[in-house]
Biopython code that builds the backbone (N, CA, C, O; Angstrom):
import numpy as np
from Bio.PDB.StructureBuilder import StructureBuilder

atoms = [
    (1, "MET", "N", (-102.086, -53.543, 5.682)),
    (1, "MET", "CA", (-101.909, -54.921, 5.279)),
    (1, "MET", "C", (-103.262, -55.531, 4.896)),
    (1, "MET", "O", (-103.364, -56.272, 3.919)),
    (2, "ILE", "N", (-104.297, -55.208, 5.681)),
    (2, "ILE", "CA", (-105.626, -55.746, 5.390)),
    (2, "ILE", "C", (-106.181, -55.118, 4.114)),
    (2, "ILE", "O", (-106.889, -55.783, 3.358)),
    (3, "GLU", "N", (-105.868, -53.845, 3.865)),
    (3, "GLU", "CA", (-106.367, -53.170, 2.668)),
    (3, "GLU", "C", (-105.946, -53.878, 1.388)),
    (3, "GLU", "O", (-106.677, -53.839, 0.398)),
    (4, "GLN", "N", (-104.791, -54.520, 1.384)),
    (4, "GLN", "CA", (-104.323, -55.222, 0.204)),
    (4, "GLN", "C", (-105.156, -56.468, -0.088)),
    (4, "GLN", "O", (-105.185, -56.944, -1.223)),
    (5, "CYS", "N", (-105.826, -56.990, 0.922)),
    (5, "CYS", "CA", (-106.581, -58.242, 0.774)),
    (5, "CYS", "C", (-108.084, -58.022, 0.690)),
    (5, "CYS", "O", (-108.842, -58.992, 0.683)),
    (6, "ILE", "N", (-108.534, -56.777, 0.625)),
    (6, "ILE", "CA", (-109.953, -56.480, 0.773)),
    (6, "ILE", "C", (-110.816, -57.124, -0.298)),
    (6, "ILE", "O", (-111.792, -57.791, 0.047)),
    (7, "ASN", "N", (-110.518, -56.966, -1.542)),
    (7, "ASN", "CA", (-111.397, -57.463, -2.592)),
    (7, "ASN", "C", (-111.026, -58.855, -3.098)),
    (7, "ASN", "O", (-111.482, -59.270, -4.163)),
    (8, "LEU", "N", (-110.216, -59.562, -2.353)),
    (8, "LEU", "CA", (-109.886, -60.931, -2.730)),
    (8, "LEU", "C", (-110.976, -61.877, -2.247)),
    (8, "LEU", "O", (-111.822, -61.489, -1.442)),
    (9, "ARG", "N", (-110.962, -63.092, -2.725)),
    (9, "ARG", "CA", (-111.977, -64.060, -2.327)),
    (9, "ARG", "C", (-111.779, -64.543, -0.901)),
    (9, "ARG", "O", (-112.751, -64.857, -0.214)),
    (10, "LYS", "N", (-110.548, -64.605, -0.454)),
    (10, "LYS", "CA", (-110.304, -65.078, 0.902)),
    (10, "LYS", "C", (-110.575, -63.955, 1.897)),
    (10, "LYS", "O", (-110.345, -62.782, 1.604)),
    (11, "GLN", "N", (-111.062, -64.326, 3.066)),
    (11, "GLN", "CA", (-111.365, -63.349, 4.106)),
    (11, "GLN", "C", (-110.597, -63.633, 5.383)),
    (11, "GLN", "O", (-110.927, -63.096, 6.440)),
    (12, "SER", "N", (-109.584, -64.466, 5.294)),
    (12, "SER", "CA", (-108.754, -64.729, 6.462)),
    (12, "SER", "C", (-107.369, -65.136, 5.983)),
    (12, "SER", "O", (-107.173, -65.551, 4.841)),
    (13, "ASP", "N", (-106.419, -65.003, 6.896)),
    (13, "ASP", "CA", (-105.056, -65.392, 6.589)),
    (13, "ASP", "C", (-104.398, -65.825, 7.891)),
    (13, "ASP", "O", (-104.674, -65.260, 8.949)),
    (14, "THR", "N", (-103.530, -66.827, 7.813)),
    (14, "THR", "CA", (-102.864, -67.359, 8.985)),
    (14, "THR", "C", (-101.381, -67.017, 8.922)),
    (14, "THR", "O", (-100.740, -67.144, 7.879)),
    (15, "PHE", "N", (-100.844, -66.575, 10.078)),
    (15, "PHE", "CA", (-99.452, -66.151, 10.161)),
    (15, "PHE", "C", (-98.770, -66.825, 11.341)),
    (15, "PHE", "O", (-99.391, -67.076, 12.374)),
    (16, "ALA", "N", (-97.487, -67.115, 11.173)),
    (16, "ALA", "CA", (-96.658, -67.473, 12.319)),
    (16, "ALA", "C", (-96.400, -66.178, 13.094)),
    (16, "ALA", "O", (-96.442, -65.093, 12.514)),
    (17, "ILE", "N", (-96.140, -66.283, 14.363)),
    (17, "ILE", "CA", (-95.989, -65.093, 15.198)),
    (17, "ILE", "C", (-94.839, -64.222, 14.715)),
    (17, "ILE", "O", (-94.994, -63.004, 14.623)),
    (18, "ASN", "N", (-93.703, -64.807, 14.408)),
    (18, "ASN", "CA", (-92.549, -64.019, 13.949)),
    (18, "ASN", "C", (-92.818, -63.351, 12.604)),
    (18, "ASN", "O", (-92.356, -62.234, 12.368)),
    (19, "ASP", "N", (-93.554, -64.013, 11.725)),
    (19, "ASP", "CA", (-93.900, -63.406, 10.444)),
    (19, "ASP", "C", (-94.797, -62.193, 10.643)),
    (19, "ASP", "O", (-94.604, -61.162, 9.998)),
    (20, "LEU", "N", (-95.774, -62.313, 11.532)),
    (20, "LEU", "CA", (-96.686, -61.201, 11.797)),
    (20, "LEU", "C", (-95.962, -60.042, 12.473)),
    (20, "LEU", "O", (-96.253, -58.880, 12.190)),
    (21, "LYS", "N", (-95.029, -60.347, 13.356)),
    (21, "LYS", "CA", (-94.221, -59.290, 13.977)),
    (21, "LYS", "C", (-93.440, -58.521, 12.909)),
    (21, "LYS", "O", (-93.342, -57.296, 12.968)),
    (22, "GLY", "N", (-92.890, -59.241, 11.942)),
    (22, "GLY", "CA", (-92.160, -58.591, 10.865)),
    (22, "GLY", "C", (-93.057, -57.710, 10.013)),
    (22, "GLY", "O", (-92.662, -56.609, 9.632)),
    (23, "LEU", "N", (-94.268, -58.184, 9.708)),
    (23, "LEU", "CA", (-95.203, -57.395, 8.917)),
    (23, "LEU", "C", (-95.664, -56.138, 9.654)),
    (23, "LEU", "O", (-95.909, -55.104, 9.033)),
    (24, "LEU", "N", (-95.779, -56.229, 10.967)),
    (24, "LEU", "CA", (-96.220, -55.085, 11.768)),
    (24, "LEU", "C", (-95.072, -54.156, 12.143)),
    (24, "LEU", "O", (-95.301, -53.094, 12.722)),
    (25, "GLY", "N", (-93.846, -54.540, 11.823)),
    (25, "GLY", "CA", (-92.700, -53.675, 12.071)),
    (25, "GLY", "C", (-92.186, -53.698, 13.497)),
    (25, "GLY", "O", (-91.611, -52.712, 13.958)),
    (26, "VAL", "N", (-92.381, -54.800, 14.206)),
    (26, "VAL", "CA", (-91.855, -54.924, 15.564)),
    (26, "VAL", "C", (-90.364, -55.237, 15.476)),
    (26, "VAL", "O", (-89.988, -56.215, 14.829)),
    (27, "PRO", "N", (-89.499, -54.431, 16.111)),
    (27, "PRO", "CA", (-88.054, -54.698, 16.050)),
    (27, "PRO", "C", (-87.702, -56.038, 16.689)),
    (27, "PRO", "O", (-88.370, -56.485, 17.622)),
    (28, "LYS", "N", (-86.652, -56.673, 16.181)),
    (28, "LYS", "CA", (-86.215, -57.955, 16.750)),
    (28, "LYS", "C", (-85.756, -57.746, 18.180)),
    (28, "LYS", "O", (-85.072, -56.771, 18.491)),
    (29, "GLY", "N", (-86.140, -58.670, 19.042)),
    (29, "GLY", "CA", (-85.780, -58.588, 20.449)),
    (29, "GLY", "C", (-86.809, -57.852, 21.288)),
    (29, "GLY", "O", (-86.752, -57.906, 22.516)),
    (30, "LYS", "N", (-87.746, -57.166, 20.652)),
    (30, "LYS", "CA", (-88.797, -56.463, 21.377)),
    (30, "LYS", "C", (-90.047, -57.328, 21.420)),
    (30, "LYS", "O", (-90.310, -58.100, 20.499)),
    (31, "LEU", "N", (-90.807, -57.194, 22.482)),
    (31, "LEU", "CA", (-92.070, -57.913, 22.657)),
    (31, "LEU", "C", (-91.878, -59.409, 22.419)),
    (31, "LEU", "O", (-92.614, -60.021, 21.644)),
    (32, "SER", "N", (-90.901, -59.983, 23.081)),
    (32, "SER", "CA", (-90.572, -61.387, 22.852)),
    (32, "SER", "C", (-91.633, -62.331, 23.428)),
    (32, "SER", "O", (-91.863, -63.406, 22.874)),
    (33, "ARG", "N", (-92.271, -61.949, 24.515)),
    (33, "ARG", "CA", (-93.359, -62.779, 25.050)),
    (33, "ARG", "C", (-94.634, -62.514, 24.268)),
    (33, "ARG", "O", (-94.906, -61.376, 23.887)),
    (34, "PHE", "N", (-95.415, -63.555, 24.026)),
    (34, "PHE", "CA", (-96.648, -63.373, 23.261)),
    (34, "PHE", "C", (-97.633, -62.482, 24.003)),
    (34, "PHE", "O", (-98.342, -61.696, 23.376)),
    (35, "ALA", "N", (-97.690, -62.589, 25.320)),
    (35, "ALA", "CA", (-98.631, -61.759, 26.083)),
    (35, "ALA", "C", (-98.336, -60.276, 25.876)),
    (35, "ALA", "O", (-99.264, -59.476, 25.755)),
    (36, "ASP", "N", (-97.068, -59.901, 25.834)),
    (36, "ASP", "CA", (-96.698, -58.509, 25.595)),
    (36, "ASP", "C", (-97.042, -58.092, 24.163)),
    (36, "ASP", "O", (-97.594, -57.014, 23.942)),
    (37, "PHE", "N", (-96.719, -58.938, 23.208)),
    (37, "PHE", "CA", (-97.018, -58.660, 21.800)),
    (37, "PHE", "C", (-98.519, -58.497, 21.592)),
    (37, "PHE", "O", (-98.958, -57.599, 20.873)),
    (38, "ASN", "N", (-99.302, -59.369, 22.222)),
    (38, "ASN", "CA", (-100.751, -59.325, 22.085)),
    (38, "ASN", "C", (-101.316, -58.041, 22.685)),
    (38, "ASN", "O", (-102.131, -57.365, 22.056)),
    (39, "ALA", "N", (-100.886, -57.704, 23.895)),
    (39, "ALA", "CA", (-101.451, -56.549, 24.595)),
    (39, "ALA", "C", (-100.987, -55.232, 23.998)),
    (39, "ALA", "O", (-101.787, -54.305, 23.866)),
    (40, "GLN", "N", (-99.722, -55.125, 23.637)),
    (40, "GLN", "CA", (-99.172, -53.842, 23.226)),
    (40, "GLN", "C", (-99.175, -53.611, 21.723)),
    (40, "GLN", "O", (-98.996, -52.479, 21.272)),
    (41, "CYS", "N", (-99.373, -54.658, 20.948)),
    (41, "CYS", "CA", (-99.300, -54.487, 19.495)),
    (41, "CYS", "C", (-100.581, -54.959, 18.806)),
    (41, "CYS", "O", (-101.249, -54.170, 18.138)),
    (42, "LEU", "N", (-100.925, -56.227, 18.962)),
    (42, "LEU", "CA", (-102.061, -56.781, 18.231)),
    (42, "LEU", "C", (-103.379, -56.128, 18.601)),
    (42, "LEU", "O", (-104.106, -55.662, 17.724)),
    (43, "LYS", "N", (-103.697, -56.088, 19.876)),
    (43, "LYS", "CA", (-104.988, -55.547, 20.297)),
    (43, "LYS", "C", (-105.114, -54.069, 19.956)),
    (43, "LYS", "O", (-106.194, -53.602, 19.594)),
    (44, "VAL", "N", (-104.029, -53.342, 20.069)),
    (44, "VAL", "CA", (-104.042, -51.916, 19.728)),
    (44, "VAL", "C", (-104.288, -51.740, 18.230)),
    (44, "VAL", "O", (-105.111, -50.918, 17.826)),
    (45, "ALA", "N", (-103.578, -52.507, 17.414)),
    (45, "ALA", "CA", (-103.723, -52.401, 15.958)),
    (45, "ALA", "C", (-105.125, -52.803, 15.513)),
    (45, "ALA", "O", (-105.722, -52.122, 14.679)),
    (46, "VAL", "N", (-105.655, -53.886, 16.051)),
    (46, "VAL", "CA", (-106.996, -54.339, 15.679)),
    (46, "VAL", "C", (-108.038, -53.319, 16.133)),
    (46, "VAL", "O", (-109.004, -53.069, 15.413)),
    (47, "GLY", "N", (-107.858, -52.735, 17.300)),
    (47, "GLY", "CA", (-108.785, -51.711, 17.773)),
    (47, "GLY", "C", (-108.815, -50.497, 16.857)),
    (47, "GLY", "O", (-109.888, -49.971, 16.564)),
    (48, "GLU", "N", (-107.656, -50.048, 16.402)),
    (48, "GLU", "CA", (-107.596, -48.909, 15.496)),
    (48, "GLU", "C", (-108.235, -49.233, 14.149)),
    (48, "GLU", "O", (-108.977, -48.418, 13.600)),
    (49, "VAL", "N", (-107.953, -50.403, 13.622)),
    (49, "VAL", "CA", (-108.528, -50.800, 12.337)),
    (49, "VAL", "C", (-110.046, -50.889, 12.450)),
    (49, "VAL", "O", (-110.760, -50.404, 11.572)),
    (50, "ASN", "N", (-110.542, -51.497, 13.511)),
    (50, "ASN", "CA", (-111.982, -51.645, 13.686)),
    (50, "ASN", "C", (-112.671, -50.301, 13.893)),
    (50, "ASN", "O", (-113.827, -50.134, 13.504)),
    (51, "GLN", "N", (-111.981, -49.349, 14.497)),
    (51, "GLN", "CA", (-112.583, -48.038, 14.741)),
    (51, "GLN", "C", (-112.597, -47.162, 13.494)),
    (51, "GLN", "O", (-113.542, -46.399, 13.294)),
    (52, "LEU", "N", (-111.576, -47.254, 12.656)),
    (52, "LEU", "CA", (-111.398, -46.264, 11.598)),
    (52, "LEU", "C", (-111.718, -46.739, 10.187)),
    (52, "LEU", "O", (-111.852, -45.909, 9.287)),
    (53, "THR", "N", (-111.842, -48.020, 9.966)),
    (53, "THR", "CA", (-112.030, -48.503, 8.594)),
    (53, "THR", "C", (-113.422, -49.074, 8.393)),
    (53, "THR", "O", (-114.208, -49.188, 9.333)),
    (54, "ASP", "N", (-113.706, -49.427, 7.159)),
    (54, "ASP", "CA", (-114.994, -50.016, 6.810)),
    (54, "ASP", "C", (-115.010, -51.528, 6.998)),
    (54, "ASP", "O", (-115.943, -52.205, 6.565)),
    (55, "PHE", "N", (-113.968, -52.055, 7.650)),
    (55, "PHE", "CA", (-113.867, -53.489, 7.845)),
    (55, "PHE", "C", (-113.704, -53.829, 9.320)),
    (55, "PHE", "O", (-113.136, -53.056, 10.092)),
    (56, "GLU", "N", (-114.203, -54.972, 9.688)),
    (56, "GLU", "CA", (-114.075, -55.503, 11.046)),
    (56, "GLU", "C", (-113.026, -56.614, 10.998)),
    (56, "GLU", "O", (-113.108, -57.520, 10.170)),
    (57, "VAL", "N", (-112.047, -56.535, 11.889)),
    (57, "VAL", "CA", (-110.970, -57.518, 11.926)),
    (57, "VAL", "C", (-111.059, -58.280, 13.246)),
    (57, "VAL", "O", (-111.282, -57.688, 14.302)),
    (58, "ALA", "N", (-110.884, -59.593, 13.172)),
    (58, "ALA", "CA", (-110.875, -60.436, 14.366)),
    (58, "ALA", "C", (-109.615, -61.288, 14.360)),
    (58, "ALA", "O", (-109.054, -61.591, 13.307)),
    (59, "ILE", "N", (-109.180, -61.670, 15.564)),
    (59, "ILE", "CA", (-107.977, -62.473, 15.726)),
    (59, "ILE", "C", (-108.368, -63.838, 16.287)),
    (59, "ILE", "O", (-109.162, -63.930, 17.223)),
    (60, "GLY", "N", (-107.806, -64.886, 15.710)),
    (60, "GLY", "CA", (-107.961, -66.239, 16.233)),
    (60, "GLY", "C", (-106.594, -66.821, 16.533)),
    (60, "GLY", "O", (-105.666, -66.672, 15.739)),
    (61, "LEU", "N", (-106.465, -67.477, 17.665)),
    (61, "LEU", "CA", (-105.190, -68.050, 18.080)),
    (61, "LEU", "C", (-105.247, -69.564, 17.988)),
    (61, "LEU", "O", (-106.241, -70.175, 18.380)),
    (62, "LYS", "N", (-104.183, -70.177, 17.470)),
    (62, "LYS", "CA", (-104.067, -71.633, 17.467)),
    (62, "LYS", "C", (-102.954, -71.981, 18.445)),
    (62, "LYS", "O", (-101.804, -71.576, 18.275)),
    (63, "LYS", "N", (-103.317, -72.738, 19.468)),
    (63, "LYS", "CA", (-102.362, -73.071, 20.514)),
    (63, "LYS", "C", (-102.013, -74.547, 20.500)),
    (63, "LYS", "O", (-102.800, -75.394, 20.079)),
    (64, "ARG", "N", (-100.832, -74.822, 20.963)),
    (64, "ARG", "CA", (-100.427, -76.190, 21.280)),
    (64, "ARG", "C", (-100.027, -76.144, 22.739)),
    (64, "ARG", "O", (-98.963, -75.640, 23.097)),
    (65, "GLY", "N", (-100.893, -76.677, 23.569)),
    (65, "GLY", "CA", (-100.684, -76.555, 25.009)),
    (65, "GLY", "C", (-100.898, -75.108, 25.415)),
    (65, "GLY", "O", (-101.965, -74.544, 25.172)),
    (66, "ARG", "N", (-99.902, -74.510, 26.024)),
    (66, "ARG", "CA", (-99.995, -73.109, 26.429)),
    (66, "ARG", "C", (-99.303, -72.168, 25.454)),
    (66, "ARG", "O", (-99.331, -70.952, 25.641)),
    (67, "ILE", "N", (-98.690, -72.713, 24.429)),
    (67, "ILE", "CA", (-97.909, -71.915, 23.482)),
    (67, "ILE", "C", (-98.757, -71.607, 22.250)),
    (67, "ILE", "O", (-99.363, -72.504, 21.665)),
    (68, "VAL", "N", (-98.794, -70.334, 21.861)),
    (68, "VAL", "CA", (-99.508, -69.908, 20.658)),
    (68, "VAL", "C", (-98.616, -70.188, 19.454)),
    (68, "VAL", "O", (-97.488, -69.701, 19.381)),
    (69, "GLU", "N", (-99.132, -70.981, 18.505)),
    (69, "GLU", "CA", (-98.357, -71.330, 17.318)),
    (69, "GLU", "C", (-98.619, -70.382, 16.165)),
    (69, "GLU", "O", (-97.682, -69.855, 15.566)),
    (70, "THR", "N", (-99.897, -70.158, 15.847)),
    (70, "THR", "CA", (-100.242, -69.299, 14.719)),
    (70, "THR", "C", (-101.376, -68.359, 15.105)),
    (70, "THR", "O", (-102.118, -68.592, 16.059)),
    (71, "ILE", "N", (-101.478, -67.293, 14.327)),
    (71, "ILE", "CA", (-102.531, -66.301, 14.512)),
    (71, "ILE", "C", (-103.296, -66.195, 13.198)),
    (71, "ILE", "O", (-102.696, -66.046, 12.134)),
    (72, "THR", "N", (-104.617, -66.271, 13.275)),
    (72, "THR", "CA", (-105.454, -66.136, 12.096)),
    (72, "THR", "C", (-106.180, -64.799, 12.158)),
    (72, "THR", "O", (-106.909, -64.517, 13.109)),
    (73, "LEU", "N", (-105.971, -63.980, 11.130)),
    (73, "LEU", "CA", (-106.692, -62.714, 11.010)),
    (73, "LEU", "C", (-107.859, -62.924, 10.063)),
    (73, "LEU", "O", (-107.696, -63.449, 8.962)),
    (74, "THR", "N", (-109.039, -62.507, 10.505)),
    (74, "THR", "CA", (-110.241, -62.614, 9.696)),
    (74, "THR", "C", (-110.821, -61.215, 9.534)),
    (74, "THR", "O", (-110.892, -60.461, 10.504)),
    (75, "TRP", "N", (-111.230, -60.861, 8.333)),
    (75, "TRP", "CA", (-111.813, -59.542, 8.098)),
    (75, "TRP", "C", (-113.085, -59.682, 7.296)),
    (75, "TRP", "O", (-113.223, -60.586, 6.472)),
    (76, "MET", "N", (-114.023, -58.766, 7.549)),
    (76, "MET", "CA", (-115.294, -58.732, 6.834)),
    (76, "MET", "C", (-115.788, -57.291, 6.793)),
    (76, "MET", "O", (-115.387, -56.468, 7.617)),
    (77, "LYS", "N", (-116.653, -56.990, 5.839)),
    (77, "LYS", "CA", (-117.203, -55.639, 5.726)),
    (77, "LYS", "C", (-118.168, -55.369, 6.867)),
    (77, "LYS", "O", (-118.892, -56.259, 7.313)),
    (78, "LYS", "N", (-118.166, -54.123, 7.334)),
    (78, "LYS", "CA", (-119.093, -53.707, 8.378)),
    (78, "LYS", "C", (-120.465, -53.432, 7.764)),
    (78, "LYS", "O", (-120.601, -53.262, 6.552)),
    (79, "CYS", "N", (-121.473, -53.394, 8.630)),
    (79, "CYS", "CA", (-122.815, -53.025, 8.183)),
    (79, "CYS", "C", (-122.812, -51.538, 7.827)),
    (79, "CYS", "O", (-121.910, -50.814, 8.249)),
    (80, "PRO", "N", (-123.789, -51.071, 7.068)),
    (80, "PRO", "CA", (-123.792, -49.665, 6.635)),
    (80, "PRO", "C", (-123.748, -48.661, 7.793)),
    (80, "PRO", "O", (-123.071, -47.638, 7.690)),
    (81, "LYS", "N", (-124.446, -48.933, 8.873)),
    (81, "LYS", "CA", (-124.445, -48.012, 10.015)),
    (81, "LYS", "C", (-123.040, -47.906, 10.616)),
    (81, "LYS", "O", (-122.590, -46.809, 10.947)),
    (82, "ALA", "N", (-122.356, -49.024, 10.755)),
    (82, "ALA", "CA", (-121.005, -49.026, 11.319)),
    (82, "ALA", "C", (-120.014, -48.341, 10.379)),
    (82, "ALA", "O", (-119.065, -47.707, 10.840)),
    (83, "ARG", "N", (-120.226, -48.462, 9.061)),
    (83, "ARG", "CA", (-119.350, -47.777, 8.112)),
    (83, "ARG", "C", (-119.517, -46.259, 8.207)),
    (83, "ARG", "O", (-118.544, -45.517, 8.076)),
    (84, "ILE", "N", (-120.744, -45.802, 8.434)),
    (84, "ILE", "CA", (-120.984, -44.366, 8.604)),
    (84, "ILE", "C", (-120.309, -43.868, 9.873)),
    (84, "ILE", "O", (-119.722, -42.787, 9.882)),
    (85, "GLU", "N", (-120.391, -44.657, 10.951)),
    (85, "GLU", "CA", (-119.732, -44.273, 12.207)),
    (85, "GLU", "C", (-118.212, -44.200, 12.028)),
    (85, "GLU", "O", (-117.566, -43.309, 12.579)),
    (86, "ALA", "N", (-117.646, -45.124, 11.269)),
    (86, "ALA", "CA", (-116.201, -45.104, 11.023)),
    (86, "ALA", "C", (-115.815, -43.881, 10.183)),
    (86, "ALA", "O", (-114.782, -43.259, 10.432)),
    (87, "ALA", "N", (-116.632, -43.540, 9.200)),
    (87, "ALA", "CA", (-116.349, -42.359, 8.381)),
    (87, "ALA", "C", (-116.443, -41.091, 9.227)),
    (87, "ALA", "O", (-115.634, -40.177, 9.064)),
    (88, "ASP", "N", (-117.417, -41.030, 10.122)),
    (88, "ASP", "CA", (-117.535, -39.882, 11.027)),
    (88, "ASP", "C", (-116.312, -39.775, 11.932)),
    (88, "ASP", "O", (-115.818, -38.675, 12.183)),
    (89, "GLU", "N", (-115.827, -40.906, 12.420)),
    (89, "GLU", "CA", (-114.645, -40.898, 13.297)),
    (89, "GLU", "C", (-113.409, -40.427, 12.543)),
    (89, "GLU", "O", (-112.568, -39.732, 13.114)),
    (90, "ARG", "N", (-113.286, -40.791, 11.278)),
    (90, "ARG", "CA", (-112.139, -40.340, 10.481)),
    (90, "ARG", "C", (-112.161, -38.825, 10.275)),
    (90, "ARG", "O", (-111.107, -38.210, 10.109)),
    (91, "GLN", "N", (-113.339, -38.224, 10.282)),
    (91, "GLN", "CA", (-113.456, -36.780, 10.103)),
    (91, "GLN", "C", (-113.196, -36.008, 11.394)),
    (91, "GLN", "O", (-112.932, -34.806, 11.348)),
    (92, "ARG", "N", (-113.264, -36.675, 12.538)),
    (92, "ARG", "CA", (-113.036, -36.022, 13.825)),
    (92, "ARG", "C", (-111.546, -35.891, 14.100)),
    (92, "ARG", "O", (-110.715, -36.492, 13.420)),
    (93, "SER", "N", (-111.230, -35.096, 15.105)),
    (93, "SER", "CA", (-109.842, -34.887, 15.502)),
    (93, "SER", "C", (-109.251, -36.172, 16.075)),
    (93, "SER", "O", (-109.956, -36.981, 16.678)),
    (94, "ARG", "N", (-107.936, -36.344, 15.875)),
    (94, "ARG", "CA", (-107.259, -37.511, 16.446)),
    (94, "ARG", "C", (-107.177, -37.417, 17.956)),
    (94, "ARG", "O", (-107.077, -38.435, 18.642)),
    (95, "ILE", "N", (-107.220, -36.200, 18.477)),
    (95, "ILE", "CA", (-107.138, -36.015, 19.926)),
    (95, "ILE", "C", (-108.383, -36.615, 20.561)),
    (95, "ILE", "O", (-109.504, -36.254, 20.203)),
    (96, "GLY", "N", (-108.189, -37.506, 21.480)),
    (96, "GLY", "CA", (-109.296, -38.169, 22.163)),
    (96, "GLY", "C", (-109.797, -39.422, 21.485)),
    (96, "GLY", "O", (-110.781, -40.013, 21.929)),
    (97, "ARG", "N", (-109.139, -39.839, 20.414)),
    (97, "ARG", "CA", (-109.610, -41.017, 19.670)),
    (97, "ARG", "C", (-109.517, -42.294, 20.507)),
    (97, "ARG", "O", (-110.403, -43.146, 20.442)),
    (98, "ILE", "N", (-108.453, -42.427, 21.284)),
    (98, "ILE", "CA", (-108.301, -43.618, 22.126)),
    (98, "ILE", "C", (-109.382, -43.646, 23.192)),
    (98, "ILE", "O", (-109.943, -44.704, 23.480)),
    (99, "ALA", "N", (-109.679, -42.495, 23.780)),
    (99, "ALA", "CA", (-110.731, -42.434, 24.789)),
    (99, "ALA", "C", (-112.093, -42.755, 24.182)),
    (99, "ALA", "O", (-112.913, -43.414, 24.821)),
    (100, "ARG", "N", (-112.341, -42.300, 22.962)),
    (100, "ARG", "CA", (-113.610, -42.636, 22.308)),
    (100, "ARG", "C", (-113.682, -44.127, 22.007)),
    (100, "ARG", "O", (-114.750, -44.729, 22.112)),
    (101, "ARG", "N", (-112.540, -44.735, 21.629)),
    (101, "ARG", "CA", (-112.524, -46.171, 21.348)),
    (101, "ARG", "C", (-112.824, -46.973, 22.606)),
    (101, "ARG", "O", (-113.552, -47.964, 22.555)),
    (102, "LYS", "N", (-112.265, -46.545, 23.736)),
    (102, "LYS", "CA", (-112.466, -47.255, 24.995)),
    (102, "LYS", "C", (-113.753, -46.837, 25.697)),
    (102, "LYS", "O", (-114.081, -47.381, 26.751)),
    (103, "ALA", "N", (-114.488, -45.882, 25.132)),
    (103, "ALA", "CA", (-115.742, -45.364, 25.692)),
    (103, "ALA", "C", (-115.533, -44.772, 27.083)),
    (103, "ALA", "O", (-116.340, -44.990, 27.987)),
    (104, "THR", "N", (-114.449, -44.024, 27.245)),
    (104, "THR", "CA", (-114.166, -43.366, 28.520)),
    (104, "THR", "C", (-114.211, -41.854, 28.374)),
    (104, "THR", "O", (-113.618, -41.140, 29.183)),
    (105, "VAL", "N", (-114.897, -41.358, 27.369)),
    (105, "VAL", "CA", (-114.973, -39.926, 27.121)),
    (105, "VAL", "C", (-115.906, -39.289, 28.148)),
    (105, "VAL", "O", (-117.003, -39.782, 28.406)),
    (106, "GLU", "N", (-115.446, -38.189, 28.722)),
    (106, "GLU", "CA", (-116.269, -37.443, 29.648)),
    (106, "GLU", "C", (-116.883, -36.274, 28.903)),
    (106, "GLU", "O", (-116.176, -35.516, 28.240)),
    (107, "VAL", "N", (-118.183, -36.126, 29.007)),
    (107, "VAL", "CA", (-118.897, -35.052, 28.313)),
    (107, "VAL", "C", (-119.033, -33.877, 29.257)),
    (107, "VAL", "O", (-119.509, -34.025, 30.382)),
    (108, "ILE", "N", (-118.611, -32.701, 28.794)),
    (108, "ILE", "CA", (-118.718, -31.489, 29.595)),
    (108, "ILE", "C", (-120.082, -30.874, 29.342)),
    (108, "ILE", "O", (-120.480, -30.644, 28.200)),
    (109, "VAL", "N", (-120.786, -30.615, 30.427)),
    (109, "VAL", "CA", (-122.151, -30.074, 30.304)),
    (109, "VAL", "C", (-122.116, -28.578, 30.437)),
    (109, "VAL", "O", (-123.158, -27.927, 30.364)),
]
sb = StructureBuilder()
sb.init_structure("model")
sb.init_model(0)
sb.init_chain("A")
sb.init_seg("    ")
for serial, (resi, resn, name, xyz) in enumerate(atoms, 1):
    if name == "N":
        sb.init_residue(resn, " ", resi, " ")
    sb.init_atom(name, np.array(xyz, "f"), 0.0, 1.0, " ", f" {name:<3s}", serial, name[0])
structure = sb.get_structure()
């Protein structure tokens, strides 16, 4: 979804929660609470995008009281060093990618 907006002038977009769920392919009735949607879908997707692509994505929440009304996605190009690291990660095996993202990889000596 972010790839379609890369070379446009705008670097952010605002979505209603249900619209973003539809774009991400979340089935209706699943992840109905925002906390579940955020933890199990949004943060995971943003982490993967930030690890594997040449762009950095950030999430902004607009709340009214305790209820989240809209989500703003902002993207920008990474610095050259970070782009090289992302390209290196794309060349590595998918096995262990989550552990490398969370920095919990154990090195065997």
